N, C-alpha and C positions, 0 to 999 in steps of 0.2 A: 570471312566469307564461307558459307556452307551451301550445300545443295539441298533443296526442298523438293521432294518427289511427289508428284500428283497421283491420283487414283489410277488413271489410265496406264501409267507407266508400270505400276505394280501388277495390274491385271494383264497387260500385254506380256510382261516378263514371265508371269506365271503360266499363261496360256500358250505362248509361242516362243519368244526369244530366249528365255533363260529358265525353262521348266525346271522345277526342283529336282527331278530325277535325272535330267540330262546335264544341267549346269549348276550344281550346288555351289560352285565357287563364286557365282554372282551373289548369292544370298549371304555367303560367308563374308564376301567383300563389303556388302552393305553393313553387316554387323561390325566388322572391323572399323570401317570408316565412321560409323555412328559412335563407337567407343572413343574415337579420336576427335569427335566433335565436328566432323566434316559432312555428314549426311543425316538428314532428318526428314520428317514430314510433320503434319499438324494433326491435332485431335479430330478435326472435322473430316479429314481424309480417312483416319482410322474408323470413324463412325460409318462412312460410306462403305468401306471394305468389310466391316464387321457384319453388314447385312447379307453378305454372300454366304454360300454354303459349299465351300470347297477347301482345298489344301492351303490356301492363303490365310484363311481365318485363324487357324492355330498359330501360324507364324507371326501374324500381327499381334495376337493376344499375348504372346510371350514377350513382346517388345513394347507393349502399350506405354509403360511408364517412361522409358528412356528414349524411344524413337519418335514418338508422336507428341509434339510440343503444343501446349495450350495457348489460346489467345492471350495476348497481353495488352496493356494500355497503348503501346506504340502501334501495334498492328490494328487494333480497333480504330484508332484515329485515322490510319491510312485507309481502312475499309470505308470510311465515310466518303473519301475522295473517289474511290473506285465505284461506289454505289451511285454517286452523282454522275460520273462519267457514263456508266451503263444506262442509266435512265434517260440521259440526254441524247444518246445516239442510237438507241434501239427502241423497238416497240415495247409496250408495257409487258406483254406476255414473254417476249424474249429476255428482257432485262430481269423480270421476276424469276424466270426459270434459272438464269445464271446466278442471281443473288441467293437463291435457295440452296445452292450446292456448296461444296468445299472450295471450288476453284477461286472465287474472289478473295476468300480468306487466306488461301495459300499465297496468292499474289500480294495481298496486303502485308502478310508476315515477311515475305521476301523484300518488299519495298521498305518496310520499317527497319529491317536489320541488315540490308545490303547483301542478301543471299541470292543465289541463282535458282530459278525454277527449272525443274526437269519434267518435261512433258512429252508424250508421244504425239500430241496434237501438232498440226502443221499450220503455219501462218497463211491465212487466206483473208486478205484485207476486205474483199468485196462481200464476204459472207454477212448476211443480215438475219438469217433464220436461227443462228446460234452464236453466242459469244464464245470465241475460242481463246484459250489461255495466251497463246503467243500474240494475239492482237492487243489484249489488255497489257501484257508485259511491254510491248512496243510503245504503247501510249504513255506508259509511266516510266520508261527507260529502265525496266527490270530485265536483266539478262535471262533469256529463256532458251534452253537447249534440249536436244533429244537425248535419251539415255545413252545411246552409243557415243555421242559427243562427250558426255561426262566421262565415260570409261576411257576414251582416247585421251582426253585432256589429262586424266589422272594416270595414264600409262598402264592401264589394266590390261592384262593378257591372261586368257584362260587357256592353259596348255595341258594336253593329255599327260597323265602320269606315266612314267616309264615302267614297263612291265618288270 
């Protein structure tokens, strides 16, 4: 089991929670865990993030080959189920918007390989204007957690260096 990180978690970490200049240990931990085969994302998340124009872009570009996994046959097969689920429960526009992004592919990859999705999105079952990652994960029995839960589960602590 590995963690798969969504776009919003990278963006939120960069902008607020674990800014590069304030908490470089978070980014070092991601690198360390990626090297151990515990933390990844997918190429489609990379493509979403690469459209930005900020400090996150050079970070992801240096890690493109090892951190961002390509689609594979297993995940593409799971994507068909997710697509059917989205189009049967939501309006055509809402499901089309969802299926255009990286989120369904991230969930399909997690479903295919038994991984945990890491997302800053919050589970809101009654939402019909946008398909949220936690709702889809719940429908497919894929574990979905927030970034701080991942860090707690892994026993991560960011401690100030002693002077």
